[in-house]
C-alpha positions as CSV (number, residue, x, y, z in Angstrom):
1,S,-70.1,-95.4,-78.8
2,S,-66.5,-94.9,-80.0
3,G,-65.7,-92.4,-77.1
4,H,-66.1,-89.2,-79.1
5,T,-68.5,-87.8,-76.9
6,S,-67.4,-84.1,-77.6
7,V,-70.1,-84.1,-80.5
8,L,-72.6,-84.0,-77.7
9,E,-71.8,-80.6,-76.8
10,H,-73.4,-79.1,-79.8
11,V,-76.8,-80.3,-78.4
12,F,-78.1,-78.4,-75.5
13,F,-81.1,-78.6,-73.0
14,N,-83.0,-76.0,-70.8
15,L,-84.1,-77.7,-67.6
16,A,-86.6,-76.4,-65.1
17,F,-86.3,-77.6,-61.7
18,N,-89.7,-76.9,-60.0
19,N,-90.3,-76.9,-55.9
20,V,-87.2,-78.9,-55.4
21,S,-85.4,-78.4,-52.0
22,V,-82.5,-75.9,-51.9
23,F,-80.2,-78.7,-51.4
24,V,-80.7,-80.1,-54.9
25,E,-80.1,-76.6,-56.1
26,Q,-76.8,-76.5,-54.2
27,F,-76.0,-80.1,-55.7
28,I,-76.7,-79.0,-59.5
29,I,-75.1,-75.8,-59.4
30,E,-71.8,-77.1,-58.4
31,F,-71.7,-78.4,-62.0
32,R,-69.5,-75.7,-64.0
33,L,-70.0,-76.3,-67.4
34,A,-73.7,-75.2,-67.2
35,S,-75.6,-71.7,-66.9
36,F,-78.0,-71.3,-64.2
37,T,-80.7,-68.7,-63.1
38,V,-81.7,-69.2,-59.5
39,K,-84.3,-67.3,-57.3
40,S,-82.3,-64.8,-55.5
41,R,-82.3,-65.8,-51.7
42,R,-81.3,-62.1,-51.0
43,Y,-84.4,-60.4,-52.4
44,V,-87.0,-63.0,-52.5
45,D,-89.5,-63.6,-49.6
46,F,-89.4,-67.5,-49.0
47,G,-91.8,-67.2,-46.1
48,N,-94.5,-69.1,-48.2
49,M,-92.6,-71.2,-50.4
50,G,-92.9,-74.4,-48.5
51,Y,-90.4,-77.2,-48.0
52,V,-89.6,-80.8,-49.1
53,S,-90.1,-83.7,-46.7
54,P,-88.6,-87.0,-46.6
55,E,-90.7,-90.1,-47.4
56,F,-91.5,-91.0,-43.9
57,D,-94.1,-93.8,-44.7
58,Q,-90.9,-96.0,-45.3
59,Y,-89.5,-95.7,-41.9
60,G,-91.6,-98.2,-40.0
61,E,-93.4,-97.9,-36.9
62,N,-92.0,-94.5,-35.8
63,S,-92.9,-92.8,-39.1
64,R,-95.8,-91.0,-38.0
65,H,-94.1,-89.6,-35.0
66,M,-91.2,-88.5,-36.8
67,E,-93.2,-86.8,-39.3
68,E,-95.2,-84.8,-36.7
69,I,-91.8,-83.6,-35.3
70,Y,-90.4,-82.9,-38.7
71,H,-93.3,-80.9,-39.7
72,R,-93.7,-79.0,-36.3
73,H,-90.1,-78.1,-36.5
74,M,-90.5,-76.8,-40.3
75,E,-93.4,-74.7,-39.2
76,F,-91.4,-73.2,-36.3
77,L,-88.4,-72.3,-38.7
78,F,-90.6,-70.6,-41.2
79,K,-92.6,-68.7,-38.3
80,E,-89.1,-67.5,-37.2
81,Y,-88.1,-66.5,-40.7
82,N,-91.4,-64.4,-41.0
83,S,-91.0,-62.9,-37.7
84,L,-87.5,-61.6,-38.5
85,L,-88.9,-60.0,-41.6
86,E,-91.5,-58.3,-39.6
87,Q,-89.1,-56.9,-37.3
88,G,-87.0,-55.3,-40.1
89,I,-84.3,-58.1,-40.5
90,P,-83.2,-57.9,-44.3
91,K,-84.3,-61.0,-46.0
92,E,-80.5,-61.9,-46.9
93,D,-80.2,-62.1,-43.2
94,A,-83.4,-63.7,-42.1
95,R,-82.6,-66.4,-44.9
96,F,-80.1,-68.2,-42.3
97,V,-82.7,-69.7,-40.3
98,L,-84.3,-71.3,-43.3
99,P,-83.8,-75.2,-43.4
100,Y,-82.1,-76.9,-46.3
101,S,-85.6,-78.4,-47.3
102,F,-87.0,-75.1,-48.3
103,R,-88.4,-75.2,-51.9
104,S,-86.4,-73.6,-54.8
105,N,-87.1,-73.0,-58.3
106,F,-84.3,-72.7,-60.9
107,Y,-83.4,-73.0,-64.8
108,C,-80.5,-74.8,-66.0
109,T,-79.0,-74.6,-69.5
110,V,-76.4,-77.5,-70.4
111,N,-74.9,-79.2,-73.3
112,A,-75.6,-83.0,-73.7
113,R,-72.4,-84.1,-72.5
114,E,-72.4,-82.3,-69.2
115,F,-76.1,-83.4,-68.8
116,I,-75.1,-86.9,-69.0
117,K,-72.4,-86.4,-66.3
118,I,-74.9,-84.4,-64.3
119,V,-77.5,-87.4,-64.4
120,N,-75.1,-90.0,-63.8
121,E,-73.7,-88.0,-60.6
122,M,-77.6,-87.7,-59.6
123,V,-78.3,-91.4,-59.8
124,W,-75.3,-93.3,-59.4
125,G,-72.6,-91.1,-58.2
126,R,-72.4,-88.7,-55.2
127,G,-76.2,-87.9,-55.4
128,K,-77.2,-91.7,-54.9
129,E,-77.3,-91.3,-51.1
130,Y,-80.1,-88.7,-51.2
131,P,-83.6,-89.9,-52.7
132,E,-84.8,-86.7,-53.9
133,I,-81.7,-86.3,-56.0
134,V,-81.8,-90.0,-57.4
135,S,-85.6,-89.6,-58.2
136,L,-85.1,-86.4,-60.1
137,G,-82.3,-87.9,-61.9
138,E,-84.3,-91.1,-63.0
139,S,-87.4,-88.8,-64.1
140,L,-84.8,-87.0,-66.5
141,I,-83.4,-90.3,-67.9
142,K,-87.3,-91.3,-68.3
143,Q,-87.9,-88.0,-70.3
144,C,-84.9,-88.6,-72.5
145,E,-86.0,-92.2,-73.5
146,D,-88.5,-91.2,-76.1
147,K,-87.3,-88.0,-77.2
148,I,-83.4,-88.5,-77.2
149,S,-82.7,-92.2,-77.0
150,F,-79.3,-91.9,-78.1
151,L,-78.0,-90.5,-74.9
152,D,-76.3,-93.4,-73.1
153,F,-76.5,-93.0,-69.2
154,G,-74.8,-95.2,-66.3
155,Y,-71.5,-95.7,-67.9
156,G,-68.2,-95.1,-66.0
157,F,-69.8,-96.1,-62.3
158,E,-68.5,-99.9,-62.3
159,G,-65.3,-101.0,-60.7
160,R,-63.4,-100.6,-57.3
161,K,-65.4,-99.3,-54.6
162,K,-64.4,-95.6,-53.3
163,R,-62.2,-96.0,-50.3
164,D,-63.3,-94.5,-47.1
165,I,-60.7,-91.9,-46.5
166,K,-62.3,-91.0,-43.1
167,S,-61.8,-94.3,-41.5
168,M,-57.9,-93.9,-42.6
169,F,-57.9,-90.9,-40.4
170,E,-60.0,-91.9,-37.3
171,T,-57.1,-91.1,-34.9
172,R,-56.2,-87.5,-35.6
173,H,-53.1,-85.5,-34.8
174,E,-53.5,-83.7,-31.4
175,A,-52.5,-80.5,-33.1
176,A,-55.9,-80.6,-35.4
177,K,-57.8,-80.6,-32.0
178,T,-56.4,-77.2,-31.0
179,C,-56.1,-75.6,-34.3
180,K,-57.2,-72.1,-34.2
181,E,-59.3,-70.6,-36.9
182,D,-58.0,-67.2,-37.3
183,G,-59.9,-65.2,-39.9
184,R,-62.0,-66.1,-42.6
185,A,-59.7,-66.7,-45.3
186,V,-56.2,-68.3,-45.8
187,L,-54.0,-68.6,-48.7
188,L,-52.7,-72.1,-48.6
189,N,-50.5,-72.1,-51.8
190,S,-49.8,-69.8,-54.9
191,T,-47.8,-69.6,-57.9
192,D,-44.1,-68.7,-57.0
193,N,-43.3,-65.2,-58.2
194,P,-46.7,-64.6,-60.0
195,E,-46.0,-61.1,-61.3
196,E,-42.9,-62.4,-63.1
197,V,-44.7,-65.4,-64.5
198,I,-47.5,-63.1,-65.8
199,C,-45.2,-60.6,-67.3
200,R,-43.2,-63.4,-69.2
201,A,-46.6,-64.5,-70.6
202,A,-47.1,-61.1,-71.8
203,L,-43.5,-61.0,-73.5
204,L,-44.5,-64.3,-75.1
205,A,-47.9,-62.9,-76.4
206,A,-46.1,-59.9,-77.7
207,G,-43.7,-62.2,-79.9
208,I,-40.7,-61.1,-77.8
209,E,-37.7,-63.6,-78.6
210,G,-36.2,-65.0,-75.3
211,F,-39.4,-64.5,-73.2
212,A,-38.5,-67.5,-70.9
213,C,-35.3,-66.4,-70.1
214,E,-36.1,-62.7,-69.6
215,K,-36.2,-61.7,-65.7
216,V,-38.8,-59.0,-65.5
217,K,-38.1,-58.1,-61.8
218,E,-38.6,-54.3,-61.9
219,P,-41.7,-53.7,-60.0
220,R,-42.6,-50.5,-62.0
221,I,-42.5,-52.5,-65.3
222,Q,-44.4,-55.4,-63.7
223,K,-47.1,-53.2,-62.6
224,E,-47.2,-51.3,-65.9
225,I,-47.7,-54.7,-67.8
226,I,-50.2,-56.0,-65.6
227,Q,-52.2,-52.7,-65.7
228,D,-52.3,-53.1,-69.6
229,I,-53.4,-56.9,-69.2
230,L,-56.3,-55.7,-66.8
231,F,-57.6,-53.5,-69.3
232,S,-57.3,-56.0,-72.1
233,P,-60.4,-58.2,-73.3
234,R,-58.3,-61.3,-73.3
235,K,-56.3,-61.7,-70.0
236,R,-54.8,-65.1,-70.5
237,E,-51.6,-64.0,-69.3
238,L,-53.2,-63.7,-65.6
239,E,-54.3,-67.6,-66.0
240,Q,-50.7,-68.5,-65.6
241,A,-50.8,-67.9,-62.1
242,S,-53.1,-69.7,-59.6
243,F,-53.9,-69.2,-55.9
244,T,-55.4,-72.0,-53.6
245,I,-57.5,-70.4,-50.8
246,L,-59.2,-71.8,-48.0
247,F,-62.4,-70.1,-46.6
248,Q,-62.6,-71.3,-43.1
249,R,-66.2,-70.6,-42.4
250,I,-68.7,-69.7,-44.9
251,S,-72.3,-70.2,-44.5
252,L,-74.4,-72.9,-46.7
253,A,-76.3,-69.7,-48.0
254,G,-72.8,-68.0,-48.9
255,I,-71.7,-71.2,-50.7
256,T,-73.9,-70.1,-53.5
257,H,-72.5,-66.6,-54.1
258,L,-68.8,-68.6,-54.2
259,V,-70.2,-71.3,-56.5
260,R,-71.5,-69.0,-59.2
261,H,-67.8,-68.2,-60.1
262,R,-67.4,-70.8,-62.7
263,M,-63.6,-71.1,-63.4
264,Q,-62.4,-72.2,-60.2
265,S,-61.6,-75.9,-58.7
266,I,-63.8,-76.0,-55.7
267,V,-64.1,-78.5,-52.7
268,I,-66.8,-78.6,-50.5
269,P,-67.3,-81.0,-47.8
270,K,-70.3,-83.3,-47.0
271,Y,-72.7,-81.0,-45.1
272,I,-74.0,-83.8,-42.8
273,D,-70.4,-84.8,-41.9
274,T,-69.1,-81.2,-41.3
275,C,-72.2,-79.0,-40.1
276,D,-72.1,-78.4,-36.3
277,F,-75.2,-76.5,-35.0
278,G,-72.8,-74.4,-32.6
279,K,-71.1,-72.9,-35.8
280,Y,-73.3,-70.6,-37.7
281,I,-73.0,-67.1,-39.0
282,M,-74.3,-64.0,-36.9
283,P,-75.5,-61.3,-39.2
284,P,-74.8,-57.6,-37.8
285,S,-78.5,-56.8,-38.4
286,I,-79.7,-59.4,-35.8
287,V,-77.4,-58.1,-33.1
288,E,-78.5,-54.4,-34.0
289,A,-82.0,-55.3,-33.6
290,G,-81.4,-56.9,-30.1
291,L,-82.6,-60.2,-31.8
292,Q,-79.4,-62.4,-31.0
293,E,-81.1,-64.7,-28.4
294,T,-84.0,-65.3,-30.7
295,Y,-81.5,-66.1,-33.4
296,E,-79.4,-68.5,-31.5
297,N,-82.4,-70.1,-30.2
298,V,-83.4,-71.3,-33.7
299,F,-80.2,-73.3,-34.0
300,R,-80.5,-74.7,-30.4
301,E,-83.9,-75.9,-31.3
302,S,-82.8,-77.5,-34.5
303,E,-80.0,-79.3,-32.9
304,K,-82.6,-80.8,-30.4
305,V,-84.9,-81.7,-33.2
306,M,-82.1,-83.3,-35.0
307,D,-81.0,-85.4,-32.1
308,E,-84.5,-86.4,-31.2
309,L,-85.0,-87.6,-35.0
310,R,-81.8,-89.4,-35.1
311,K,-82.8,-91.5,-32.1
312,E,-86.3,-92.3,-33.7
313,G,-84.2,-93.7,-36.8
314,L,-84.1,-90.8,-39.4
315,P,-82.0,-91.9,-42.0
316,R,-78.6,-90.0,-42.5
317,C,-79.6,-88.9,-46.0
318,D,-82.6,-87.1,-44.7
319,E,-80.6,-85.2,-42.1
320,V,-79.6,-82.8,-44.7
321,Y,-83.2,-81.3,-44.8
322,L,-82.7,-80.3,-41.2
323,L,-79.5,-78.1,-41.7
324,L,-80.0,-74.4,-41.4
325,S,-78.7,-72.0,-44.0
326,G,-76.5,-70.0,-41.7
327,L,-74.4,-73.1,-40.7
328,T,-70.9,-72.7,-41.6
329,V,-68.4,-75.2,-43.3
330,P,-64.7,-74.6,-44.6
331,V,-64.4,-74.5,-48.4
332,M,-61.1,-74.9,-50.3
333,T,-60.7,-73.6,-54.0
334,T,-58.2,-72.7,-56.4
335,M,-58.4,-69.9,-58.9
336,N,-56.2,-68.0,-61.3
337,A,-55.4,-64.7,-61.3
338,N,-57.9,-63.8,-64.1
339,E,-60.9,-65.4,-62.0
340,L,-59.6,-63.8,-58.8
341,F,-59.9,-60.4,-60.7
342,T,-63.5,-61.1,-61.6
343,F,-64.2,-62.5,-58.2
344,I,-62.7,-59.6,-56.4
345,R,-64.2,-57.0,-58.5
346,L,-67.8,-58.4,-57.8
347,R,-67.4,-59.3,-54.4
348,T,-65.7,-56.3,-52.8
349,C,-68.3,-54.1,-54.2
350,N,-70.7,-52.2,-52.0
351,R,-73.7,-54.0,-53.4
352,A,-72.1,-57.6,-52.8
353,Q,-73.8,-59.7,-50.2
354,W,-72.1,-58.6,-47.0
355,E,-70.7,-62.3,-46.2
356,I,-69.2,-62.9,-49.5
357,A,-67.8,-59.3,-49.2
358,D,-66.4,-60.0,-45.9
359,N,-64.5,-62.9,-47.3
360,A,-63.5,-61.4,-50.4
361,K,-62.0,-58.4,-48.6
362,E,-60.0,-60.5,-46.2
363,L,-58.9,-62.5,-49.0
364,L,-57.7,-59.3,-51.0
365,K,-55.7,-58.2,-47.9
366,I,-53.9,-61.4,-47.6
367,L,-53.1,-61.2,-51.3
368,R,-52.0,-57.9,-51.2
369,E,-49.7,-58.6,-48.3
370,K,-47.9,-61.8,-50.3
371,H,-48.1,-60.4,-53.9
372,P,-48.4,-56.4,-53.6
373,I,-47.4,-55.4,-57.1
374,L,-50.2,-57.7,-58.5
375,F,-53.0,-57.2,-56.1
376,S,-52.7,-53.6,-55.5
377,L,-54.4,-53.3,-58.8
378,Y,-57.4,-55.4,-57.7
379,G,-60.5,-54.2,-55.9
380,P,-64.0,-53.3,-56.8
381,T,-64.9,-52.3,-60.4
382,C,-65.0,-48.6,-59.5
383,Y,-61.5,-48.8,-58.2
384,V,-60.2,-50.6,-60.9
385,T,-61.7,-48.6,-63.9
386,G,-62.8,-45.5,-62.3
387,N,-66.4,-46.3,-63.4
388,C,-69.5,-47.6,-61.5
389,P,-71.2,-50.3,-63.6
390,E,-74.1,-50.5,-61.2
391,G,-76.1,-47.6,-62.7
392,Q,-79.2,-46.7,-60.9
393,M,-78.1,-49.2,-58.0
394,S,-74.7,-47.4,-57.5
395,C,-73.9,-46.9,-53.8
396,G,-72.9,-43.4,-54.7
397,Q,-69.9,-43.6,-52.8
398,M,-67.1,-44.3,-55.5
399,E,-64.5,-41.4,-54.1
400,Q,-64.7,-43.0,-50.5
401,V,-64.2,-46.6,-52.0
402,N,-61.7,-45.6,-54.1
403,N,-59.6,-44.0,-51.0
404,F,-60.5,-47.2,-49.0
405,F,-59.1,-49.4,-51.3
406,K,-55.9,-47.5,-51.9
407,N,-54.9,-47.6,-48.5
408,F,-56.3,-51.1,-47.8
């Protein structure tokens, strides 16, 4: 009660979420001070996993009709998913036609202080619009009442109502309407002269006097210092340089790969406000199999059903269950050079999921053009260290990969 809630960080919880919607999973894993184990959407068959439904009984005289439309469409989507698998489409690509209602199971380990924050957000914060999230939050509070009664939920949410930013920008600048989306990744901002900043930090760490005034501008010296940092176990010097990145089109499924990187400041838009059934990812495997028309039809049908249910009175909070995993949204994030080193090492590897790998490679190309000394040293682990960490799962193409990134 005195405000020293850091003591709560010494108490932790293991949470198991069973048969919740994947929308709930996405909501929870955005909390960065927690550890997660999530069922892989790349390798697990979700064809018989089932889905979550809104509480249709509360929607009045149209509830029965709305429920029939909803269930019929869910069956259609899962049938299309299973059909794609039967025709040889990889699970990681077939998943793009799954609705955001499909059931997920995952574990979360979190300390008590972050747990309070998560539950507050579920019940009174940005999760309060979604009945499923509120219900789960209230369930967690109830489970804590007897066992951990000293936890205090619900504070910090009184006061001024949040301003509706959207209403402030109803009249958009004409340029926004004709703005072209070139490429997947855009570097919006970065630390000026990041190589020099990192090298100055290295001088400080080495105990060299006058580090703040030292101008480390010689590219060869910068590269040698940064190489030493990259092979050190404690790369704090890299954390002095930061980079703000816009991923212009990343699928709802692809966001999962991005948010798993904990040391970043990420901004994800409200799905209902941003998703457009005309903007979705097209897997190469679908095109190669000649199933493009079938795949596109899933998105067209989903848009029709969404429109039909809206007319019937489906609440906005439940529209999220009809969104498809392949729909794309823009995402902004800021990472320091240390987290970027981890992100690029993992996501440019041949074993990375192809969508996040394409984004990572395009980002690396942009970073190399802007800051070549630093980012010429970045790439997949085998390029950086000369060793592949994948063991039996290795692609076996280390020489080709190294040559590719040398000339990237």
